[in-house]
N, C-alpha and C positions, 0 to 999 in steps of 0.2 A: 564800324566799317573801316577797313584798311584803305587809306587813300593813296598810299605810295604807288601802287600799280597804275592808278588813274593819273596821277601826276607824271609818272614816267611816260604814259601814252601821250599826254599833252605836250611834254617836252619833245618826244619823238616826232609828233606831228609838226610842231613848231620848227624843228630842224630839218624837215623833209620838204620836198616839192609838192606833196599832197595838199589839197585844199580842204578835203572833208575826210572824216573817218567815222564809220558806224560799226559798232560791235554789239552783237546780240548773244546773250547766253540765257536760255530759259525765258523767264519773264522780265529779265533785266536788259535794257537797251541803253547804250551810251552813244551819243552822236556828238562829234566834235567838228567844228568848222572854223577855219582861220578867220579872224576879224569879228567873230560873233561874241556877244556878251550875255546872251539870253540865258536866264536861269528859270527852269520850269517851276510852277507854283507848288507842285507836290514833292519837291525835293526836301530832304531833312534840314532842319535848322543848323545842325552841325556842319553840313557841307556848305550852306549859304554863307556862313561866317568866314570861310576861307577866301582870302584875297589872293587869287592865283598870280596876279601880276607882281606880288611881293615875295613869292616863294624863293628861298635861297637854297642852292644845292647843298646836300648834307656833306658831300665830300668836295674838297677843293679840286677843281679840274685844272690841270696844268695849262699854261698859256697855249692858245690855239695856234699861234704861229711858231714856226721852227726857230730855235735859238740861233741858227746859222742860216743865212739867206739861201745858200745853195743846197740845203738838205731837203730831201723829199720826205714828207711825213705820212706815215700809214696811220689812219684813224680808225677807231672802232665803228663798225657799221651797225652795231646794236648794243643794247644794255645787257650786261651779263657779267660772268666771272671770268677773269683772264687767267689762262694757264700757259706757262712757257713750254711744257712738255706734254706728250700724249698720255702719260700716266705718272703717278708720284715717284716711281722708281726708275723712270726713263730719263735719259739726258735731255736737256732743253733742245727745242727745234733749232734755235740760233743763239749765238753769243755775240757780244760787242766785238767788232773786227771781222766777223764772218762776211764772206761775199755771197750774196743771194741772187737768184735769177727770177725772172717773172714766173709766177705760178708756184714758187716754192713756199711751203707752209712756214709761217713765222710763229704762230701761236694758235691757241684754241680759245674761243669765247663760248662758255656754256650759258645757254639761255633756255629756260623752260625744259631742262633735262636734255637738251639737244646740244651736241658738241659741234660748233661751227668753226671750221678751219679758216684762218685768216691768212691769205697768201700775199706775197710781194707782187706788185704790179710793175716793178722796174728791176733792172740789174744794178746792183750797187753794194756798198759796204755798210753794214750795220754800225752806226756811230753811237747810238744810245737806245736803251730800252727804258721807256718812260713810266712803266707800270711794274709793280711788284707782283710776283706769282700769288694767285689766290685773291687778288684785289678786285673789287667790283668796279667795272668801268661803265661810263655813260656813252650814249650815242654821240659820235663825233669827237670823242676824247682821243688825243694823240697817243699812240702806242709805241711807235718806233720812228727814229730819225735815220734816214739812209742817204749816204753820199752817192749820187748817180755815177756810174762808170760808163 
């Protein structure tokens, strides 16, 4: 059983304002609730041995706070693959030094074969792009630092 998707769901729930999450697929049901440690009796021994509180992220996420106090940070709203351009042969949406406006597309994050456009929420100058093209990003991971204008 691949536990990575389940661990990603646990992390996403932990970083959200949701208190409960229930996912049903066929005869499989997964229920998560913040603050709960109940493990059902019929769960496999392999899963019982996992100590979720000690899980370390596989990729090191860059520091959550901006390196400069006046920078606005655009963070990933979901787990997926970061793309700087709409297609491999197209130019990037933005480069360091570009001026962006609210609603302007900065990148795409692909999750479950869906291309999600990530837009700027402020007017400003791109100071740094914190993720490499094609890199897997986590929920809440900083993507861009923008100097407000």
